[in-house]
Every structure is written in structure tokens, then in C-alpha cells.
All heavy atoms as an XYZ file, in Angstrom:
787
protein
N     -24.817     75.912    219.908
C     -24.207     76.903    219.045
C     -22.795     77.216    219.541
O     -22.555     77.358    220.726
C     -25.062     78.165    219.011
C     -24.497     79.259    218.154
S     -25.591     80.669    217.989
C     -26.446     80.162    216.514
N     -21.860     77.322    218.592
C     -20.476     77.606    218.929
C     -20.373     79.024    219.525
O     -20.929     79.973    218.970
C     -19.600     77.499    217.681
C     -18.141     77.670    217.961
C     -17.420     76.639    218.515
C     -17.499     78.849    217.679
C     -16.060     76.782    218.780
C     -16.147     79.009    217.925
C     -15.429     77.976    218.477
N     -19.644     79.173    220.631
C     -19.554     80.464    221.324
C     -18.514     81.423    220.746
O     -17.538     81.776    221.392
C     -19.197     80.050    222.750
C     -18.373     78.820    222.564
C     -18.995     78.101    221.386
N     -18.719     81.852    219.528
C     -17.792     82.772    218.868
C     -17.731     84.101    219.625
O     -18.759     84.652    220.019
C     -18.262     83.013    217.430
S     -17.225     84.155    216.503
N     -16.523     84.614    219.801
C     -16.351     85.903    220.482
C     -16.299     87.068    219.496
O     -16.159     88.212    219.896
C     -15.066     85.910    221.334
O     -13.941     85.729    220.477
C     -15.104     84.825    222.402
N     -16.371     86.756    218.199
C     -16.373     87.774    217.139
C     -15.118     88.653    217.158
O     -15.166     89.843    216.890
C     -17.645     88.600    217.194
C     -18.888     87.760    216.963
C     -20.136     88.590    216.996
C     -21.401     87.826    216.772
N     -21.504     86.448    217.031
N     -13.986     88.024    217.468
C     -12.721     88.770    217.496
C     -12.146     88.972    216.097
O     -11.296     89.837    215.896
C     -11.705     88.063    218.390
S     -11.144     86.444    217.779
N     -12.557     88.153    215.139
C     -12.078     88.279    213.770
C     -10.728     87.653    213.508
O     -10.210     87.716    212.391
N     -10.142     87.022    214.499
C      -8.802     86.456    214.313
C      -8.784     85.287    213.338
O      -7.811     85.101    212.610
C      -8.202     86.050    215.659
C      -7.807     87.224    216.544
C      -7.463     86.752    217.942
C      -6.643     87.981    215.929
N      -9.841     84.506    213.287
C      -9.869     83.415    212.308
C      -9.851     84.004    210.899
O      -9.194     83.475    209.999
C     -11.074     82.504    212.528
S     -12.666     83.326    212.559
N     -10.526     85.107    210.702
C     -10.583     85.763    209.387
C      -9.276     86.471    209.043
O      -8.996     86.737    207.878
C     -11.732     86.766    209.360
S     -13.324     86.013    209.700
N      -8.484     86.765    210.058
C      -7.192     87.408    209.830
C      -6.086     86.379    209.615
O      -4.940     86.744    209.356
C      -6.822     88.278    211.038
C      -7.751     89.458    211.215
C      -7.445     90.187    212.502
O      -6.309     90.590    212.739
N      -8.450     90.354    213.338
N      -6.449     85.099    209.731
C      -5.455     84.033    209.624
C      -5.916     82.889    208.733
O      -5.656     81.724    209.017
C      -5.128     83.504    211.023
C      -4.358     84.503    211.838
O      -3.157     84.657    211.674
N      -5.057     85.232    212.704
N      -6.590     83.206    207.644
C      -7.100     82.148    206.755
C      -5.959     81.353    206.114
O      -6.161     80.210    205.697
C      -8.069     82.696    205.676
C      -9.329     83.234    206.310
C      -7.402     83.732    204.800
N      -4.775     81.926    206.065
C      -3.622     81.231    205.485
C      -3.186     80.012    206.297
O      -2.428     79.183    205.806
C      -2.442     82.202    205.349
C      -1.909     82.678    206.660
N      -2.602     83.563    207.472
C      -0.756     82.387    207.309
C      -1.889     83.797    208.559
N      -0.778     83.095    208.482
N      -3.672     79.867    207.515
C      -3.285     78.752    208.367
C      -4.047     77.470    208.069
O      -3.731     76.421    208.623
C      -3.470     79.141    209.844
C      -2.611     80.308    210.326
C      -2.951     80.648    211.764
C      -1.133     79.983    210.171
N      -5.057     77.530    207.210
C      -5.857     76.354    206.890
C      -6.144     76.336    205.388
O      -6.742     77.266    204.857
C      -7.165     76.383    207.695
C      -7.959     75.113    207.558
O      -7.968     74.452    206.526
N      -8.671     74.767    208.618
N      -5.734     75.284    204.733
C      -5.914     75.180    203.281
C      -7.375     75.218    202.849
O      -7.665     75.534    201.694
C      -5.255     73.914    202.745
C      -3.759     74.075    202.597
O      -3.265     75.188    202.437
N      -3.045     72.980    202.654
N      -8.302     74.911    203.748
C      -9.723     74.967    203.401
C     -10.163     76.382    203.031
O     -11.159     76.575    202.348
C     -10.588     74.455    204.558
C     -10.468     72.980    204.897
C     -11.268     72.668    206.166
C     -10.945     72.118    203.742
N      -9.403     77.377    203.471
C      -9.772     78.777    203.256
C      -8.868     79.499    202.264
O      -8.952     80.713    202.120
C      -9.760     79.521    204.599
C     -10.700     78.924    205.602
C     -10.253     78.008    206.554
C     -12.047     79.246    205.581
C     -11.120     77.439    207.460
C     -12.928     78.675    206.484
C     -12.461     77.775    207.419
O     -13.333     77.205    208.309
N      -8.017     78.757    201.560
C      -7.035     79.415    200.682
C      -7.680     80.275    199.603
O      -7.115     81.280    199.195
C      -6.082     78.401    200.078
C      -6.683     77.422    199.129
C      -5.627     76.443    198.626
C      -6.277     75.341    197.817
N      -5.309     74.347    197.424
N      -8.876     79.939    199.168
C      -9.547     80.764    198.152
C     -10.066     82.086    198.725
O     -10.453     82.969    197.970
C     -10.684     79.993    197.489
C     -11.801     79.652    198.454
O     -11.551     79.296    199.601
N     -13.021     79.739    197.987
N     -10.046     82.224    200.046
C     -10.494     83.465    200.680
C      -9.336     84.408    201.003
O      -9.553     85.577    201.337
C     -11.269     83.156    201.963
C     -12.562     82.359    201.790
C     -13.161     82.024    203.145
C     -13.552     83.113    200.932
N      -8.115     83.901    200.895
C      -6.925     84.685    201.237
C      -6.700     85.782    200.196
O      -6.591     85.515    199.007
C      -5.715     83.752    201.283
C      -4.478     84.385    201.880
O      -4.353     85.632    201.859
O      -3.623     83.630    202.352
N      -6.621     87.016    200.673
C      -6.412     88.134    199.754
C      -4.930     88.308    199.393
O      -4.568     89.243    198.689
C      -6.990     89.421    200.324
C      -6.290     89.920    201.560
C      -6.910     91.196    202.106
N      -6.096     91.709    203.176
C      -6.495     92.594    204.058
N      -7.720     93.079    203.979
N      -5.681     93.006    204.997
N      -4.096     87.409    199.904
C      -2.671     87.438    199.577
C      -1.771     87.697    200.764
O      -0.566     87.495    200.687
N      -2.359     88.126    201.869
C      -1.568     88.409    203.067
C      -2.028     87.595    204.271
O      -1.706     87.916    205.411
C      -1.616     89.902    203.396
C      -3.022     90.413    203.673
O      -4.000     89.639    203.535
O      -3.157     91.597    204.025
N      -2.807     86.551    204.019
C      -3.298     85.700    205.102
C      -4.633     86.127    205.663
O      -5.226     85.431    206.475
N      -5.120     87.271    205.232
C      -6.387     87.822    205.726
C      -7.498     87.514    204.715
O      -7.284     87.566    203.511
C      -6.268     89.354    205.941
C      -7.596     89.970    206.354
C      -5.197     89.642    206.990
N      -8.689     87.225    205.218
C      -9.827     86.951    204.345
C     -10.169     88.185    203.521
O     -10.258     89.298    204.051
C     -11.038     86.526    205.165
S     -12.503     86.200    204.144
N     -10.395     87.963    202.252
C     -10.718     89.063    201.348
C     -12.072     89.702    201.663
O     -12.365     90.796    201.188
C     -10.684     88.596    199.897
C     -11.693     87.515    199.577
C     -11.503     87.006    198.159
C     -12.441     85.865    197.846
N     -12.177     85.288    196.523
N     -12.870     89.061    202.513
C     -14.189     89.592    202.863
C     -14.231     90.298    204.216
O     -15.278     90.795    204.631
C     -15.226     88.468    202.846
C     -15.334     87.840    201.481
O     -15.621     88.511    200.504
N     -15.069     86.544    201.406
N     -13.094     90.346    204.909
C     -13.038     91.017    206.210
C     -13.011     92.526    205.987
O     -12.177     93.047    205.249
C     -11.800     90.575    206.983
C     -11.701     91.051    208.420
C     -12.826     90.478    209.274
C     -10.351     90.668    209.004
N     -13.935     93.223    206.615
C     -14.030     94.676    206.440
C     -13.092     95.401    207.406
O     -12.551     94.805    208.338
C     -15.463     95.195    206.687
O     -15.755     95.103    208.083
C     -16.489     94.416    205.873
N     -12.945     96.680    207.206
C     -12.113     97.499    208.092
C     -12.664     97.549    209.513
O     -11.959     97.889    210.452
C     -11.990     98.918    207.533
C     -13.329     99.663    207.481
C     -13.217    101.014    206.809
O     -12.826    101.971    207.494
O     -13.527    101.082    205.613
N     -13.940     97.175    209.694
C     -14.576     97.164    211.017
C     -14.506     95.794    211.672
O     -15.181     95.546    212.664
C     -16.035     97.615    210.899
C     -16.171     98.962    210.250
C     -16.653     99.064    208.953
C     -15.786    100.110    210.911
C     -16.779    100.305    208.333
C     -15.890    101.355    210.309
C     -16.383    101.450    209.013
N     -13.698     94.899    211.072
C     -13.504     93.538    211.573
C     -14.801     92.733    211.543
O     -15.073     91.922    212.430
C     -12.909     93.548    212.984
C     -11.593     94.287    213.070
S     -10.378     93.764    211.844
C      -9.989     92.165    212.454
N     -15.601     92.973    210.534
C     -16.823     92.196    210.321
C     -16.751     91.560    208.939
O     -15.942     91.953    208.106
C     -18.080     93.085    210.410
O     -17.976     94.121    209.422
C     -18.229     93.703    211.789
N     -17.615     90.601    208.706
C     -17.631     89.916    207.425
C     -18.471     90.701    206.424
O     -19.647     90.981    206.674
C     -18.204     88.508    207.594
S     -18.264     87.581    206.060
N     -17.876     91.018    205.301
C     -18.571     91.777    204.272
C     -19.620     90.971    203.526
O     -20.446     91.539    202.822
N     -19.593     89.645    203.681
C     -20.576     88.779    203.018
C     -21.241     87.851    204.037
O     -21.593     86.712    203.726
C     -19.928     87.951    201.882
C     -18.799     87.065    202.420
C     -19.432     88.864    200.772
C     -18.377     85.964    201.473
N     -21.427     88.334    205.253
C     -21.877     87.491    206.358
C     -23.085     86.626    206.000
O     -23.084     85.418    206.255
C     -22.193     88.345    207.594
C     -22.493     87.496    208.802
C     -21.453     86.978    209.559
C     -23.797     87.196    209.165
C     -21.703     86.180    210.660
C     -24.053     86.392    210.269
C     -23.005     85.888    211.015
O     -23.263     85.089    212.098
N     -24.102     87.181    205.418
C     -25.304     86.406    205.102
C     -25.072     85.386    203.996
O     -25.850     84.447    203.855
C     -26.459     87.324    204.708
C     -26.974     88.136    205.889
O     -26.797     87.688    207.043
O     -27.542     89.221    205.658
N     -24.009     85.548    203.232
C     -23.702     84.643    202.125
C     -22.325     84.005    202.244
O     -21.765     83.556    201.251
C     -23.798     85.404    200.794
C     -25.192     85.922    200.552
O     -26.151     85.169    200.582
N     -25.308     87.218    200.349
N     -21.779     83.970    203.454
C     -20.438     83.418    203.640
C     -20.423     81.910    203.360
O     -21.444     81.243    203.468
C     -19.912     83.737    205.036
C     -20.614     83.043    206.188
C     -20.288     83.749    207.507
N     -20.782     83.023    208.649
C     -22.048     83.029    209.056
N     -22.964     83.719    208.393
N     -22.418     82.348    210.120
N     -19.259     81.381    202.991
C     -19.133     79.957    202.680
C     -19.503     79.070    203.874
O     -19.382     79.491    205.035
C     -17.660     79.793    202.329
C     -17.169     81.167    202.018
C     -18.008     82.100    202.822
N     -19.907     77.858    203.581
C     -20.304     76.917    204.627
C     -19.182     76.702    205.639
O     -19.435     76.549    206.826
C     -20.773     75.569    204.020
C     -21.423     74.675    205.075
C     -19.633     74.833    203.349
C     -22.798     75.059    205.462
N     -17.932     76.732    205.193
C     -16.808     76.514    206.109
C     -16.668     77.639    207.128
O     -16.001     77.469    208.136
C     -15.505     76.351    205.324
C     -15.483     75.099    204.459
S     -15.837     73.573    205.375
C     -14.436     73.523    206.465
N     -17.283     78.760    206.871
C     -17.239     79.887    207.802
C     -18.432     79.853    208.768
O     -18.556     80.740    209.614
C     -17.242     81.206    207.031
S     -15.802     81.419    205.967
N     -19.256     78.861    208.649
C     -20.442     78.695    209.501
C     -20.228     77.433    210.321
O     -20.542     76.331    209.867
C     -21.691     78.559    208.636
C     -21.939     79.730    207.714
C     -23.035     79.382    206.714
N     -23.217     80.437    205.741
C     -24.301     81.208    205.689
N     -25.306     81.006    206.512
N     -24.382     82.155    204.780
N     -19.686     77.596    211.505
C     -19.247     76.439    212.290
C     -20.365     75.417    212.493
O     -20.181     74.233    212.236
C     -18.631     76.884    213.638
C     -17.298     77.569    213.356
C     -18.436     75.693    214.568
C     -16.589     78.081    214.563
N     -21.512     75.850    212.931
C     -22.590     74.897    213.198
C     -23.105     74.240    211.920
O     -23.311     73.024    211.875
C     -23.729     75.576    213.965
C     -23.315     75.918    215.383
O     -22.976     74.991    216.137
O     -23.311     77.111    215.725
N     -23.300     75.012    210.877
C     -23.783     74.454    209.614
C     -22.733     73.552    208.966
O     -23.076     72.538    208.358
C     -24.196     75.564    208.658
C     -25.450     76.285    209.113
C     -25.801     77.437    208.192
O     -25.768     77.264    206.958
O     -26.094     78.520    208.719
N     -21.466     73.914    209.081
C     -20.395     73.079    208.537
C     -20.392     71.726    209.253
O     -20.222     70.678    208.622
C     -19.045     73.763    208.675
N     -20.592     71.766    210.557
C     -20.646     70.496    211.295
C     -21.802     69.646    210.780
O     -21.625     68.476    210.438
C     -20.783     70.715    212.809
C     -20.942     69.390    213.505
C     -19.827     68.580    213.713
C     -22.190     68.913    213.869
C     -19.960     67.327    214.288
C     -22.328     67.661    214.439
C     -21.216     66.874    214.654
O     -21.355     65.622    215.201
N     -22.991     70.231    210.735
C     -24.169     69.472    210.316
C     -24.041     68.932    208.898
O     -24.448     67.806    208.614
C     -25.424     70.346    210.415
C     -25.782     70.714    211.845
O     -25.354     70.001    212.780
O     -26.477     71.731    212.023
N     -23.468     69.706    208.011
C     -23.397     69.356    206.593
C     -22.208     68.475    206.231
O     -22.338     67.568    205.415
C     -23.336     70.644    205.745
O     -24.449     71.461    206.086
C     -23.377     70.340    204.270
N     -21.065     68.731    206.854
C     -19.831     68.074    206.417
C     -19.225     67.123    207.454
O     -18.849     66.003    207.125
C     -18.773     69.131    206.035
C     -19.311     70.024    204.926
C     -17.454     68.482    205.635
C     -18.499     71.276    204.697
N     -19.141     67.562    208.695
C     -18.340     66.845    209.668
C     -19.091     65.890    210.596
O     -18.464     65.088    211.280
C     -17.543     67.847    210.514
C     -16.600     68.670    209.700
C     -16.895     69.990    209.401
C     -15.430     68.133    209.207
C     -16.034     70.755    208.637
C     -14.560     68.883    208.436
C     -14.855     70.204    208.150
N     -20.401     65.942    210.627
C     -21.166     65.139    211.599
C     -20.970     63.633    211.437
O     -21.130     62.888    212.404
C     -22.650     65.488    211.532
O     -23.173     65.171    210.263
N     -20.611     63.193    210.262
C     -20.381     61.758    210.026
C     -18.996     61.310    210.485
O     -18.720     60.106    210.528
C     -20.544     61.440    208.537
C     -21.914     61.767    207.991
C     -23.014     60.954    208.655
O     -22.886     59.746    208.821
N     -24.078     61.629    209.060
N     -18.135     62.270    210.846
C     -16.748     61.951    211.129
C     -16.292     62.244    212.554
O     -15.288     61.690    212.988
C     -15.834     62.724    210.165
C     -16.223     62.562    208.742
N     -15.974     61.422    208.020
C     -16.898     63.385    207.899
C     -16.454     61.547    206.800
N     -17.012     62.736    206.695
N     -17.009     63.111    213.245
C     -16.554     63.577    214.556
C     -17.780     64.039    215.354
O     -18.763     64.494    214.776
C     -15.518     64.731    214.379
C     -14.853     65.131    215.680
C     -16.131     65.919    213.673
C     -13.708     66.134    215.504
N     -17.716     63.908    216.664
C     -18.835     64.380    217.481
C     -18.867     65.900    217.483
O     -17.838     66.555    217.263
C     -18.702     63.870    218.918
O     -17.650     64.541    219.590
N     -20.043     66.467    217.733
C     -20.166     67.928    217.799
C     -19.251     68.482    218.881
O     -18.585     69.499    218.696
C     -21.613     68.351    218.054
C     -21.799     69.867    218.008
C     -23.244     70.283    218.202
N     -24.119     69.794    217.175
C     -24.382     70.422    216.020
N     -23.817     71.585    215.762
N     -25.207     69.897    215.149
N     -19.190     67.812    220.026
C     -18.345     68.273    221.125
C     -16.872     68.303    220.710
O     -16.163     69.281    220.965
C     -18.528     67.371    222.342
C     -17.714     67.798    223.545
C     -17.990     66.924    224.755
O     -18.792     66.015    224.721
N     -17.301     67.213    225.835
N     -16.409     67.257    220.038
C     -15.015     67.212    219.594
C     -14.749     68.281    218.529
O     -13.686     68.909    218.515
C     -14.673     65.824    219.064
N     -15.712     68.482    217.638
C     -15.589     69.502    216.591
C     -15.514     70.894    217.200
O     -14.667     71.707    216.835
C     -16.784     69.378    215.646
C     -16.845     70.392    214.543
C     -15.972     70.335    213.463
C     -17.802     71.399    214.560
C     -16.043     71.251    212.434
C     -17.887     72.323    213.532
C     -17.001     72.247    212.478
O     -17.077     73.162    211.466
N     -16.377     71.174    218.174
C     -16.333     72.458    218.871
C     -14.989     72.626    219.573
O     -14.413     73.701    219.572
C     -17.450     72.548    219.900
C     -18.793     72.976    219.377
C     -19.049     73.137    218.020
C     -19.827     73.231    220.262
C     -20.287     73.532    217.570
C     -21.079     73.635    219.820
C     -21.304     73.784    218.479
O     -22.532     74.177    218.034
N     -14.522     71.557    220.212
C     -13.256     71.643    220.934
C     -12.109     71.985    219.980
O     -11.279     72.842    220.297
C     -12.959     70.351    221.678
C     -11.665     70.420    222.477
C     -11.492     69.241    223.380
C     -10.218     69.259    224.192
N      -9.358     70.378    224.156
N     -12.045     71.338    218.824
C     -10.995     71.643    217.855
C     -11.044     73.107    217.432
O     -10.017     73.789    217.378
C     -11.135     70.755    216.622
C     -10.739     69.296    216.793
C     -11.143     68.503    215.558
C      -9.248     69.173    217.047
N     -12.242     73.591    217.136
C     -12.395     74.993    216.714
C     -12.082     75.952    217.851
O     -11.415     76.969    217.647
C     -13.809     75.227    216.182
C     -13.967     74.747    214.765
O     -13.619     75.446    213.831
N     -14.466     73.538    214.606
N     -12.547     75.630    219.049
C     -12.304     76.500    220.202
C     -10.828     76.536    220.573
O     -10.288     77.595    220.900
C     -13.137     76.045    221.390
N     -10.159     75.386    220.497
C      -8.725     75.344    220.805
C      -7.937     76.217    219.824
O      -7.042     76.963    220.224
C      -8.198     73.911    220.753
C      -8.644     73.069    221.935
O      -9.178     73.626    222.921
O      -8.464     71.836    221.864
N      -8.285     76.127    218.541
C      -7.615     76.947    217.538
C      -7.873     78.431    217.807
O      -6.956     79.258    217.790
C      -8.089     76.554    216.133
C      -7.402     77.306    215.044
C      -6.068     77.064    214.748
C      -8.078     78.259    214.317
C      -5.425     77.768    213.735
C      -7.444     78.963    213.303
C      -6.114     78.717    213.014
N      -9.119     78.763    218.080
C      -9.502     80.139    218.389
C      -8.725     80.646    219.612
O      -8.168     81.739    219.603
C     -11.006     80.187    218.639
S     -11.622     81.782    219.184
N      -8.690     79.835    220.648
C      -8.005     80.210    221.883
C      -6.526     80.517    221.614
O      -5.992     81.520    222.087
C      -8.160     79.091    222.910
C      -7.560     79.408    224.256
C      -8.221     80.267    225.132
C      -6.356     78.856    224.644
C      -7.681     80.568    226.376
C      -5.811     79.149    225.886
C      -6.472     80.002    226.739
O      -5.936     80.301    227.965
N      -5.873     79.670    220.826
C      -4.452     79.888    220.536
C      -4.235     81.151    219.705
O      -3.275     81.886    219.941
C      -3.845     78.662    219.862
C      -3.710     77.503    220.794
N      -2.837     77.492    221.858
C      -4.377     76.336    220.856
C      -2.955     76.369    222.531
N      -3.884     75.642    221.944
N      -5.129     81.417    218.771
C      -5.034     82.679    218.025
C      -5.192     83.867    218.971
O      -4.486     84.870    218.841
C      -6.112     82.753    216.935
C      -5.928     81.863    215.723
C      -7.150     82.002    214.791
C      -4.654     82.196    214.974
N      -6.116     83.764    219.918
C      -6.344     84.852    220.864
C      -5.163     85.041    221.803
O      -4.817     86.174    222.135
C      -7.639     84.612    221.635
C      -8.860     84.768    220.752
C     -10.160     84.522    221.484
O     -10.216     83.885    222.536
N     -11.239     85.020    220.916
N      -4.526     83.967    222.210
C      -3.316     84.059    223.041
C      -2.219     84.787    222.261
O      -1.586     85.713    222.764
C      -2.821     82.659    223.474
C      -3.815     81.994    224.412
C      -1.421     82.721    224.087
C      -3.888     82.575    225.794
N      -1.991     84.351    221.017
C      -0.942     84.966    220.189
C      -1.221     86.443    219.938
O      -0.293     87.248    219.861
C      -0.801     84.224    218.859
C      -0.217     82.843    219.015
S       0.165     81.952    217.470
C      -1.141     82.376    216.385
N      -2.492     86.815    219.832
C      -2.850     88.213    219.574
C      -2.985     89.012    220.867
O      -3.323     90.193    220.840
C      -4.161     88.277    218.795
N      -2.730     88.372    221.991
C      -2.804     89.000    223.309
C      -4.181     89.602    223.603
O      -4.303     90.695    224.161
C      -1.693     90.037    223.476
C      -0.313     89.425    223.356
C       0.826     90.416    223.512
O       0.572     91.632    223.646
O       1.982     89.963    223.511
N      -5.219     88.855    223.227
C      -6.587     89.259    223.559
C      -6.733     89.158    225.077
O      -6.329     88.153    225.672
C      -7.618     88.344    222.847
C      -9.025     88.612    223.327
C      -7.514     88.521    221.333
N      -7.272     90.174    225.740
C      -7.429     90.128    227.191
C      -8.253     88.912    227.638
O      -9.178     88.495    226.939
C      -8.171     91.427    227.521
C      -7.884     92.327    226.364
C      -7.748     91.435    225.172
N      -7.917     88.362    228.784
C      -8.544     87.152    229.297
C     -10.065     87.221    229.270
O     -10.730     86.296    228.818
C      -8.046     86.834    230.730
C      -8.819     85.678    231.331
C      -6.565     86.517    230.712
N     -10.657     88.298    229.693
C     -12.111     88.411    229.742
C     -12.797     88.437    228.380
O     -14.006     88.276    228.288
N     -12.006     88.608    227.323
C     -12.578     88.673    225.974
C     -12.262     87.426    225.150
O     -12.690     87.304    224.021
C     -12.090     89.913    225.246
C     -12.585     91.174    225.896
C     -12.245     92.381    225.085
C     -12.815     93.603    225.796
N     -12.997     94.712    224.912
N     -11.519     86.482    225.739
C     -11.169     85.239    225.052
C     -12.320     84.250    225.116
O     -13.165     84.319    226.001
C      -9.952     84.582    225.707
C      -8.684     85.308    225.474
C      -7.529     84.546    226.085
N      -6.404     85.438    226.242
C      -5.455     85.276    227.150
N      -5.471     84.246    227.965
N      -4.485     86.148    227.234
N     -12.296     83.316    224.192
C     -13.266     82.242    224.210
C     -13.094     81.480    225.517
O     -11.973     81.292    225.986
C     -13.103     81.320    222.983
C     -14.301     80.410    222.852
C     -11.802     80.544    223.020
C     -14.403     79.738    221.495
N     -14.181     81.108    226.133
C     -14.128     80.415    227.415
C     -14.209     78.915    227.175
O     -15.272     78.356    227.008
C     -15.262     80.884    228.319
C     -15.124     82.346    228.714
C     -16.183     82.799    229.689
O     -16.657     81.963    230.495
O     -16.550     83.966    229.632
N     -13.059     78.274    227.182
C     -12.987     76.858    226.898
C     -13.659     76.007    227.972
O     -14.286     75.002    227.663
C     -11.530     76.412    226.748
C     -10.762     77.080    225.607
C      -9.309     76.597    225.605
C     -11.421     76.775    224.272
N     -13.576     76.418    229.207
C     -14.135     75.600    230.288
C     -15.648     75.489    230.211
O     -16.228     74.506    230.658
C     -13.725     76.161    231.649
C     -12.219     76.155    231.943
C     -11.935     76.822    233.276
C     -11.678     74.738    231.930
N     -16.299     76.469    229.645
C     -17.762     76.437    229.557
C     -18.265     75.602    228.371
O     -19.449     75.383    228.237
C     -18.312     77.859    229.440
C     -18.120     78.641    230.715
O     -17.967     78.065    231.785
N     -18.092     79.945    230.603
N     -17.351     75.158    227.528
C     -17.763     74.389    226.354
C     -18.023     72.928    226.664
O     -18.819     72.292    226.008
C     -16.677     74.448    225.274
C     -16.566     75.743    224.494
C     -15.405     75.638    223.518
C     -17.839     76.017    223.739
N     -17.326     72.374    227.670
C     -17.369     70.928    227.812
C     -17.770     70.498    229.197
O     -17.369     70.941    230.150
C     -15.996     70.345    227.445
C     -15.446     71.017    226.215
C     -14.418     71.932    226.305
C     -16.028     70.789    224.982
C     -13.937     72.572    225.179
C     -15.561     71.431    223.855
C     -14.519     72.308    223.956
O     -14.062     72.953    222.857
């Protein structure tokens, strides 16, 4: 399972990936992100918002799970660096591989 830190930064930056353009409320933020930084449709969120299920359903024929996790974790890590998330609350890349 992907080690999401639940920081919400991916949901605050949907404009950075065309796969999520239909979720952009117009300012780069997901239209389903609540004021509490949680997903307002979590149980019914799109497959692309479910890292493990997206891998199994879409990406498993094209890339290894480890490589897929690394791509997602690297993106997450860079968002956390840019947002100045404290080190202890960032995704731990070393524990992934």
C-alpha cells in the first residue's frame, strides 16, 4: 500500500497533471477537497485518486509497482518540499524501496 501522509497537497495541485483537469475547481485545487483538507467524496473518488487501485487497473501492464510508487512518492515529496512540510511529516522515500 502506498504510504500516503494525507497532507492534501496532491489535491491542492490537480492543475499539475492533465489526468485531473476535470477535478480542478478553477484555481488548481480539487473541487472535492473540503475545508478540513479531506476528500468530500472519499468513498467514491475517481480511480486516479486511488493509487493502489489505479496501479492494479491501469498501470500494472506498463510499469512495476515499485516504479509506480516511486514516481508518485517523488512527486509527493517535491510538493511537500515546496510547501515546506516539516521533515518528520514528509513522505519517507527511503522506506519505500
